N, C-alpha and C positions, 0 to 999 in steps of 0.2 A: 218283380215277381218273377221267379224261374218255375217255368213250366216243363212237362215233360211228354214229349211228342214220343209216344210211344212208337216201335221199331217192327214191332209184332202186332198188327192190326187185327183182330179178329174177322173171320173171315163172314161170321153169323151173328147177329143182334136182333133183341127185340125193336131200338128203335135205333134209327140211323139219320143224324143229323149233317147238312151239308150247310158247311158256311159259320166260321167261328167267330161270326163280330159280336155284336151285342145280343141281339135276339138271338140269334144261334145259340150261344153260353147259357144263356137263362130258360132256352126249352131242353136244353140239353140238362141241365139241371134237375130243372123241375119234371123232366120224364124222369129221372132217376131217384128221385125224391120223394115223390107222388105231390098231392097236392091236398090242402084242405081249402075252402074257398066259397065266395057265395056261389058255385054250381055246384056244389057238393064235394064229396072228398076221393081220391085214389089211392093207393097203394101201389107204388113200384117196387119195392124191397123185390131186389134179388135181380131185374129183370138188368140185360144188357142191356146201355148205352155207349154210341161209340157217334164222337163228334172229328167233323172231317175238314181240314181249311188246306187250299191249295199253296195259301203261304204264310199261314199261321194268324196267332189270335192279335185281334186288332193290328196287323202289319199296314205299310206306310199307305196302300193301294184303299185301306176299308176306309169305309164308311166311320167305322168307332174307333180311330186311328190318333185322333187328336188328344189333346192334352185335359181341356176343360170342354164342359157342356151346362147350358143355362137347365136348372129344373123349377120351372113354371108349374104352378096351378091352375092360375085363371085360363079359361076356356071360352071365353063369351059366353052362350046363352046353350053350352054343348053339355050337360049334367055326365053322360058318360065319361067323355075325355076329363075331365073335372074330376070326376070319383077314381079314374086309371090313373090320375099324374099323383093323388095321395096315396093310394094303394103301393103304388111304382114308389115311390119315394119310404114307403115304409117297407121296402120290400129290399131296398139298397143302406137302408139303414142297419138290418136286421145282418146282412154281412158283413156291414164292418163291423158291428158288435162281437161277430161269431169268430170274424179275424183278423180284427183288432187293426184295419187298415182304413186310415182315413182317406174316405170317398168321398162326402159331401160337406161342404160347407154353408151352413142355413146364414146366409148372407142377407137376403130375401132379394126379390127381384122388380124394378120400375117397369111402368110400362107408361112411355109418354104419349099425351093424348095431344092429338092436334087440329080435331075434330070433335062435331057437337054425335054423331053417329046412335052414341048410346052404348055403344060397346061395353064400357065399365059398368055400365048400369046392371045390362044383361049378366055379368062374371059377378058381383058381388052378392047376389040372394044366392047363387048355386055355390061358390064358395060359404058363406056362412050358416048355410046348409049341411054341410061337410065339417063343421067345426074349424075353420082354416082361420088364419089372423091376416084379412084386408082391411084397407082404408083405400077412399077416395080422394084427394089431398089437391090443392093447390101446387104448382111448380116452387111456387116461392117458399113453401115450408121445406119443399127439399131441396133446393137452392139452402136456404140457411144449416138444414142440414149438412150437407157436403156441398161446400163453397167452392171445389170441384168444377161441379155442374153450373153452365150458362144456359138457362132455358129462358128465357124470357120472352119467345113466342108461342112455348108452350102455355096452355091454359090451366093442365092438371093434369094429376097420373094418379094410376091405379098403384099403390104399393102394397106387394105380393110377400108377405113379410114369412113364411114357412115355407117361400121357393129358397133358390140359392144355385149353387155353384158342386157341377158334379166333375171327380178327375177320372175325366172320360179313359182311358188307356189302361191307368191304374182298375179304374171301378172293372173292368171287358177283363184282362188278365188274371182277377181278384177271383170273379165269379168263376173264371175256366180253374184257376186251381183251386176252388170247393169240390167243382165237379169232379174234376183227377182225384182228390183225397178222400171222394165218398167213393169210389171203386171206378169210375167212369173213365173210356178210353180218348184219349186226344192223338189225334195222326194228320200226318202231314200226309195229302193226298187230291189231285185236282182230275174232280169225277166227276161224268155225265153218266142221267140216265143208261142203264144197260138194257137187259134183256126184260118180255114183258110176258107176261101169259093170262088170256083173256084180260079181265079188270085189274088185274095186281101187276104191280113192279116188282122184277123178281131180284134186280141187284143196281150197283152202277160200279160202273168201270171207271178206270183211271188212266193214262198215257198207255202205260206198260201193260194194259188187258190186264189186270189183275183185279177181281170181280168180290163185291162185298154184298152180301146178300142181309135182309132183315125181313121181319115183320110189319112195319113200316116206318115209312122215310118224310123225314122234311127238309124241304129247301127254304135252308133263311139267306139266301145268296145276294143281299143287296142290291147292288146294281147291277151282278151277273144274271139275277133271274130269267130276265128279257133274254137272254142269250140261251139261256139253259132250256127254258121254253120258250123258242120264238113265235112255237104258232097257237101256245095258249094262251101268253101272257104278252106277244108281241111287243106294239106300240102302247098300253094301258100303263105300261110305270115306262115316264120320259126320266131319266140320265142326266142331270147337266152339269158343268163344271160351276164352281160357286169359290170363288178366290175370298182370301181371309187374310189379313192387315196386320203386322204387328209393329205395334211402335214401343220403341226404349223411352224410358223415364229418366227425368233427370235424377242428379242423384241425391239429392237435398230430398226430392220424390219416394225415391225407392222405400217399398216397403210399408211405406207411410199412409201419406194423403191417399194415393190412388191405390194400395194394398185396402184401404178400409171399404172402398165404392164397393156397392152393389153393383150386379149384372143388371143391363134395362136393354129393354126394346122398344124401340122408336113406330108406333106403326103410321107415322105419318111420311117419315122418311127411307122407313126399310133400311134400316140399319141394327144390329143389336151391337153390345159390347162386353166384354167381361174384363174389366180394369186390373182382377186381380190373376189374370193368366200367370204362372208362374214363369212364362217367358218373357211377359212386358204388358203392353194394352193391345188388349185383342180387339179385331174391328170385324165383322163383317156383313155384306150387305143381306141382306132378306127379300131376295127377288132374283127369279131363274135364272142361268148363266147359257151358256150355249150348250147343244147337246157334246156329250162326252163319253170317250173310251177309259174306263174306268181302267183296263188294262196296260194300253198303249199308249194310252194320252199321256205326252210330260209336263208333269207337275211343278208348271210356274205361271204367276199370276202375271196379268192382263197389266200393262202400267194403267190405262184406265183405271182401272180398280185403286189402285194407289191414290192416286189425281181425285178420286171421288171419293175416298176416307178420307183424306187432308184437307177438302173441303169441307165435309160435315165435324169433321173433329173443329178446323177454325169457328164454327157455329158455337157446338154445343160443351167445346174442352177449347177455351184459345189458348190455355197454357200449352199447350201439349203442339201446337199446329207448325213446331219448328224444330218437332222432336224427329232423330233419323227414323228410319224402317229398317227393323233391326232382325226380322224374319220373316216368311211370307209363307203361305199353306195353300194348296187346294186342294180340296176335298170335293164330294159331290153329295146332291143331294138325286134323291128316285121319288119323282113324284106321279100321282097320278091326278086324272085332271080335279076331281072333285076333293083332292087332298086327305083321303080317307085313306088308311093303310088296306093293303091285301093280305086275307089269312082266310083261305079258305081250301076246301079240298080240291085235288085235281078232279075237272069235270070229265075225265076217261078210267083214269087208275084210282079205285077207291080207297087204295094204301099206300097215296101219297100226297103231301099236305103243302103250300106255299106259303110263304109269307113275305113282303115284302111291302116296299111304296113308303117306305119311311117316311116321307116329306119334308126334311130337316126337324122331323121334332120325334121320330120315333124312339131316338138313344133313350132319353128316361121314361119314357112310356113300356121299355121293352119287358119289366119283369109282370106287368101285368099283360100286353101281347100274349106272353110266353103262358101265362096262367091259362089266359082265355084256350088257346091253341091247345095245350093239355088235355082242357074238357071238352073240350073240341073231339079230339082224336080219344077218350074213353067214354065218351058216349056222355057225357053227365049233359051235354046239351045239344042242339041238331042246327041243320040246315035254313029250318024254320021260321026260328026268331028273329026282330028285328035287327038284334046284331050283328047273326050273320049275312044278311041282305046289306048292311052298311056295309059292311068287308068282304063282300062276294068278288067275284074277277066279273061277274059277269051282269052287276048292276049296271043301273044306269048313272052316268054320271052324276045328271043334273036330273034325277029324280028327286020325291020326296027327302029319301037318306042322306042324300049330299052333305058335304060338312063344310061346303064354301062360307056360309055365312057366320055358320058357328063359331069356326074355329079362329076366325077374327083376324088374323095375321097376312092375311091377302099376299099371300104367294101369288095365285093365282091371276094377278091383277096383269101380269105379262103371258099369262098363257097362250100361248101361238100357235097356228099351224105344225104338224112334225115333219 
């Protein structure tokens, strides 16, 4: 999709969003269109909304830049994220219908289970309460359905039938295109917070010294948020390097057997995969890599990531054990200690909002994150709610609002000192 990056940026806007990743484009679109949701209704018709990014929408450094992302509905015993995933799915499908661009494939998602910790048992009642299609089945049933799997050591699996695959880069750019068509301004500019007066930010400034004012500012900077606000965010969001390996498929399998496999998440081995990725058989480790500079880090995978991916494939997909690596990618996670998002007002500047900490799962939730943030900005909900405390910058990461147990995919297993 071709995007028009404006050469003439408005010097004053009602809302200015910094960062045209997936959360930024959704915040910009909903700020422009208004919302009608569980928090209430906001009519934003006529407001000037500007969206700025240093490199463009879904550029190669961005967390939103890959071809595919898994959209799963299962979230253990977490009712909020179960609901948010479903609401986000509905918004993604609405954009798909509006634009006639294919964004989501309802393939289902498999959660392989290697322990009896009850995570699936806690997921199912919440999913059923939301009207979602879910089953817990013996792994042998899935192997019969999809013989390419070899999962004899896995006792059972949760089959999330309403989940699937989002076309990540295409989806991000499609939402940005909808924002532009509705009258929003998308521009290229690397900006930092500029002048403040009292408890309000007046403007942001780019490297040439050009300034852009707004009534409200949203910084949806992904892995750059700790750099833009080091005193406020600091090490609360940890940016780590995450390697992805793409295996080529044998000619006889291309577009057939493996193209029909659903994505899966292996909670015991901490791997996930998307067999139907356009580039091949995609594998990623769902564990934290080393700390990472998203601007200057060279996006070359560690050879050990390839070795571990091959070892995993030999166990779960032995027919692929000798297939070549046809592509590798490096992305990043931006993870908080309790794995919850950051969606909060700046502690000193009341017209500045910070959103980040996607923790490897922010892409699919982006429409719901944006909906909640726009509701906060419009005064439909405030900082006193349980939801606000959960996403606060000043929360206790080990307190009762912690998401460690509820989220269930164990990113924090390897959490260590900064």
